[in-house]
N, C-alpha and C positions, 0 to 999 in steps of 0.2 A: 506492500499500500504504499509506503514513504515513497519508493524508487517511481514509484508512476504518478505520484504529489509531484517529484522535482522532475521529474521528464517534462511530465504536464507543463511547468515551469520555467522549464528552458525554453520550450515552444515558447511562450508564449513573448519570453525576455528575446526571439529571435524574430517572432512574425512582429512585434512593436519596432521595433530596428528595421522597418521595412515597410514601413506606414501603414500596417496590415492593426485593423481595429482586433478585438483581441476580446473575448470574453466568454461564462460560464453558463450554463443554464441547466437544469432539473433534468429537463430530458424536450421531448419531442415537439410538446404542446408549446413548450416556454420560448420554444426556437420557432415557432410558425407565431407568434404574440411579437417577439421580436424582428419577424421579417413584415410582418404587414404593419406594426406603425412606423418601423423606419420607409417602409416604402411612403406611408403617408406622412411623414414627419420630411421628404424629402420632394412631396411633392410628386410622386411614382401614379402606374394610373396603369401599370401592369404589373404581375408579378409572374411568374415561370417555373412553377415545380416542376423537371419533369419525371418520373417515376416515383410519382406517390399515386395509392392508387389504396383503394375502399375507406377503412373509418379516417386515413388522415388523409384523404383529400377530400372527404365530407366539411372534415374540418375547418382546415384552410381555407378551403370555400368561404365557410360560414365564418370564418372572421374579415376574409374578404373580403362582402357583399355589406359587412356590417359598416368600413371605409371606404364602400364606394371603388375598392380597386378590382379589376378585374382577376383573374388564375387561370390560368393557359399552363397543360401541358402534356401537351402530346400535341403533332403537324406543327413546331414552333417557328418553322423558316415562314409561315401566312403573317409571321409575325412582328419579321425582322423588322428592326426602327422601330418597334415600342417599347421594347419588354426596358422594365427601368432596371426591376430585381432578378437575379439570377440566382434561385432557390436551392441549393444541392445536398444530397448527401455520400459526404465521404468514405470510402473505403480505411483511409487511414490517414496517418498525423504526423512528422518524420520533425523531431525537436531538434534535435542541432542544427534545420533549417529555416524552419519555422515553417516546412513548405506541407499543402495538402496533398492525397495522392487521391485522384479519382477517378471511375474507367469513366472515358470517354466517349465507348463504344457507339455510346448512341449517338446521333446527329445531336438531339432534341436536349441530351448534356453539354454539350460542345455548344452548342448556340446560348443553351442560359447560361454556360458561367467563362464563355469570353467576347457573348454580345451585348450584352445587357449591361448598364452602366453601373449596379454597385449588382457583388455576387457576394453570397452568404453563403459560406460551406458548416455545414455542420458535420463535424466529427467525436462519436464515439470515444470518452474518454479511455475505454478499453484499447482500443484502437491507435492512441501515440505509442508511435516507439522512438528509442531512445537518439539511431540514425539509418540513416538510409541502408545499412548492412542488414540490417537486423527485417528488414522487405526482403530480403530476396528471393529465398522460397516460397511466400508467396505472390510474388511480381512473378516469374519464370511459371507459376503456372496459368497465374492471369495470361498469360505473354502465348500460354500453348493454343488458346482458342483462336479459332483461323478470323483476321480484320478483326483484332484488338487495335484499343487507343486508348491511351493510358498518359492525366496530363497532370504534373509538377507544379501546381500552382507554388509562389513565393510571393508574396504583394500583387497590389492592381499593377497592372500593366505599364509601364513605364520604357522610354527609351531616352538615353540622350544622344539621337544618330544625325540629330542636327545644331552645325556650329557645339555641340556638348553641352550642349543647356539638359539637365533635368526635363523633360513631360510625360504627363502624369495621364492615363487613359485613350493612349493616341490609338494603340492597335484592342485596345480590352477593356473589360472595367476598371471606371475610376478609381472604384474606392471597393476594396477585399474584405470581410469583414469572415473571423472563425469562431465560429460556434461548437468549445466544448461541452457536451453532453452526458450526463450520468450520472454515475455517483459522488458526491461531491459538488454535482455542478449548483450554478445556484444558488 
């Protein structure tokens, strides 16, 4: 337990170093509230949450409806340019770099995580690993699937291509939020 707490603390430090917003939540329900409140406070009108189904999707849809936010979860290509917040559930976090590892095989997940203004990634506390090497076996298994696409996300989109001036949000989201969920969260 103590090592998990320290691992999450290291991830927080590294994520904050690259201007990522980092917080803990008790679970998915609290993450939904966070996403809806953030979207509304930023003036967003559309939240994309690919991969959510069943009761989770119904609960998020109800929260969105209360705030006047449209929820989309599939066929996101038809919503390009209108997605304010992308909401994803990541497979792992890497503490040593403040990185989220996301199975992005689904085009909808890629769109939500790369073409939204704000990306919120939920990472289960138990899935935060000390370093990338700690994921070697899991990543090898994942990559055995044909057409696999895995994204490693560390902070908001950034570039310094133009006269070495750092610019945020040119090639992707302007803001990146990591929500650590689970035991001792929130």
